[in-house]
C-alpha positions in Angstrom: 9.1 -25.1 -15.8 8.0 -22.6 -18.5 10.9 -20.6 -20.0 11.0 -16.9 -20.2 10.7 -13.8 -17.9 7.1 -12.7 -18.0 3.9 -12.7 -16.0 1.8 -15.9 -16.2 -1.1 -14.2 -14.4 -2.6 -11.9 -15.3 -1.6 -12.9 -18.8 -2.4 -9.5 -20.5 -1.8 -5.9 -19.6 1.5 -4.4 -18.6 4.9 -6.2 -18.8 7.0 -6.4 -15.6 9.5 -3.9 -16.8 7.3 -1.0 -17.7 5.3 2.0 -16.5 2.2 3.5 -17.9 0.1 6.6 -17.6 -2.9 4.3 -18.3 -4.2 2.1 -15.5 -4.5 -1.5 -16.9 -5.5 -3.3 -13.6 -7.1 -2.5 -10.3 -4.5 -1.3 -7.8 -3.3 -4.2 -5.7 -3.9 -6.8 -8.5 -1.7 -9.8 -7.8 0.5 -11.2 -10.6 3.0 -14.1 -10.6 6.0 -14.6 -12.9 7.4 -17.9 -14.2 9.7 -18.1 -11.1 6.9 -18.0 -8.6 7.5 -14.4 -7.5 4.5 -12.3 -6.6 3.9 -8.7 -7.7 1.3 -6.1 -7.0 -0.1 -3.5 -9.4 1.0 -0.1 -8.0 0.7 3.6 -8.5 3.8 5.8 -7.7 3.3 8.7 -5.3 5.1 12.0 -5.3 8.4 11.0 -6.8 9.8 8.4 -9.3 10.3 5.1 -7.5 13.9 3.8 -7.3 14.7 0.2 -8.3 15.7 -1.9 -5.2 14.1 0.5 -2.7 11.7 -0.6 -0.1 8.3 1.0 -0.6 5.6 1.9 1.9 1.9 2.9 1.5 1.1 6.6 1.5 1.3 8.2 4.9 -1.9 7.9 6.9 -4.0 11.0 7.6 -5.0 11.1 11.2 -7.8 13.6 10.6 -9.5 11.1 8.3 -9.7 8.5 11.1 -12.5 7.9 13.6 -14.6 10.5 11.9 -18.1 11.5 13.0 -20.6 9.5 11.0 -24.2 10.3 9.9 -27.0 7.8 10.5 -27.3 5.1 7.7 -29.8 2.3 7.3 -29.1 -1.3 6.6 -28.9 -1.6 2.8 -27.6 1.9 2.2 -24.8 2.2 -0.3 -23.1 5.3 1.0 -21.6 6.6 4.3 -21.5 10.3 5.2 -18.6 11.4 7.4 -17.1 14.6 8.7 -13.3 14.8 8.6 -10.9 16.8 10.8 -9.1 20.0 9.7 -7.3 18.4 6.7 -8.6 18.3 3.1 -8.0 15.6 0.5 -8.3 15.0 -3.2 -11.3 13.5 -4.9 -11.1 9.6 -4.8 -8.1 9.7 -2.5 -9.7 6.6 -0.8 -11.2 5.0 -3.9 -10.2 1.3 -3.9 -9.6 1.5 -0.1 -11.8 0.8 2.9 -14.2 2.6 5.1 -13.9 0.8 8.5 -16.4 1.3 11.2 -14.2 1.6 14.3 -16.9 2.4 17.0 -20.2 0.8 17.7 -22.9 0.6 16.3 -21.6 -1.2 13.2 -18.1 -1.7 14.7 -15.8 -4.1 12.8 -17.4 -3.8 9.3 -15.1 -2.8 6.4 -16.8 -1.4 3.4 -14.9 -1.0 0.0 -14.9 2.5 -1.3 -15.9 3.2 -4.9 -15.7 7.0 -5.1 -16.0 10.4 -3.3 -15.7 14.0 -4.1 -12.8 16.2 -3.0 -12.6 16.4 0.8 -12.9 19.8 2.3 -11.5 20.2 5.8 -14.1 19.9 8.6 -16.9 19.5 6.1 -19.2 16.4 5.7 -18.8 14.4 2.5 -20.3 11.2 1.1 -18.4 8.0 0.5 -20.0 5.9 -2.3 -19.5 2.1 -1.7 -18.4 -0.4 -4.4 -21.2 -2.1 -6.3 -22.7 -4.9 -4.2 -21.5 -3.5 -0.9 -24.3 -2.3 1.4 -24.5 -1.3 5.1 -24.9 -4.4 7.2 -25.6 -2.9 10.6 -27.4 0.4 10.9 -25.1 3.4 11.7 -25.9 6.2 14.1 -24.2 9.4 15.1 -22.4 7.4 17.7 -20.6 5.4 15.0 -17.1 6.4 13.9 -15.5 5.7 10.5 -11.8 5.4 9.6 -10.7 5.7 5.9 -7.8 3.5 4.9 -6.4 4.2 1.4 -5.6 1.4 -1.0 -2.0 0.3 0.1 -0.8 0.3 -3.5 -2.0 3.8 -4.3 0.5 6.7 -4.2 3.3 4.5 -2.7 6.5 6.2 -1.6 10.1 5.3 -0.7 10.3 4.0 2.9 11.5 6.9 5.0 14.5 7.0 7.4 14.1 5.8 11.0 10.3 5.8 11.3 7.7 4.4 8.9 4.6 6.6 8.3 2.6 3.5 7.0 3.2 -0.2 6.3 5.9 -1.5 3.9 4.1 -2.9 0.8 6.9 -4.1 -1.4 10.1 -3.4 -3.3 10.6 -1.3 -6.5 11.4 -3.5 -9.5 11.1 -0.8 -12.2 11.5 3.1 -12.0 7.8 4.0 -12.1 7.5 7.8 -12.6 5.2 10.0 -10.4 1.5 9.1 -10.6 2.2 6.3 -13.2 1.4 2.6 -12.9 3.4 -0.6 -12.9 4.4 -3.7 -11.0 6.3 -3.8 -7.6 7.7 -6.9 -5.9 5.8 -8.4 -3.0 7.0 -12.0 -2.4 10.1 -13.8 -3.7 13.7 -13.0 -4.4 14.3 -9.4 -5.3 17.4 -7.1 -5.2 17.0 -4.8 -2.2 19.0 -1.9 -0.9 20.5 -2.7 2.5 21.8 -0.4 5.2 22.6 -2.5 8.3 25.7 -0.8 9.8 27.4 -4.1 9.1 26.6 -6.7 6.4 23.5 -8.8 7.4 24.2 -12.5 7.7 22.7 -15.0 5.2 19.4 -16.4 6.6 18.7 -13.6 9.0 15.5 -11.5 9.0 15.6 -8.0 7.6 13.1 -5.2 7.7 12.3 -1.5 7.5 12.9 1.3 8.4 16.7 1.8 8.5 19.1 4.7 8.7 18.8 5.2 5.0 15.7 6.0 3.0 14.5 3.1 0.9 16.8 0.6 2.6 16.2 -2.5 4.6 18.3 -3.5 7.7 18.8 -6.2 10.2 15.9 -6.4 12.6 16.1 -4.7 16.0 13.7 -2.4 17.8 10.4 -1.3 16.2 10.7 -2.5 12.7 8.6 -4.4 10.1 10.0 -7.7 8.9 10.1 -7.9 5.1 12.1 -11.0 4.4 15.3 -13.0 4.7 18.8 -12.1 3.3 20.1 -14.5 0.7 23.7 -13.2 0.1 26.3 -11.4 2.1 27.7 -8.2 0.5 29.1 -5.0 1.9 26.7 -2.7 3.6 24.9 -0.1 1.4 24.8 -2.4 -1.6 21.8 -4.0 -3.2 21.5 -7.6 -1.9 19.2 -10.5 -2.6 16.3 -10.6 -0.2 13.6 -13.3 -0.2 10.6 -11.1 0.5 7.9 -12.5 2.8 5.1 -10.0 3.0 
């Protein structure tokens, strides 16, 4: 096995233990270290990410789901939609998906390249990524849901109820809006809050009674991995992440 602690793919760009104001890779880019662990390239959201914390995608915006859609022909490279009464930043959904959720065109997912700032209740145009074109003509009966890139503006998993899916674990304190690597699969130190210490080999997940912490699975919870060592509750423990 190769020696050293570094990424073997991609072989250039940012080191594992770093953050940057410059974006070196597309968000969500997969990297692997010499120990077989998988990382994703991530942008921090509103606060600096905390090492060992469980992370979730930015909270969904209901008013940007199932939106009224203008007619579009097969081969078009844009979709025009009208959001609800919530605005949004320019390129909030760049790198994400425009999903047609109501026929005609239902089921197609189109990768988003860019869009201007979103004004509440005002139609705006979504430009699709190069090579992506409308495959089934859209009509005013079609509805479109925008889903942001899961690794854009990630936040600490909240207490009790997730506001989006868990996407990984923080492996370096990436400051607000900066870029770096977060853990996705493999053995990572993870904050636990289980009431009692979770037993080795049991499934753990989020959310828990503490922000950023995983817990033993019960009720409505997303499984993230398996506990690898038994320590006192509230400590960082080894978790084999399986996302």
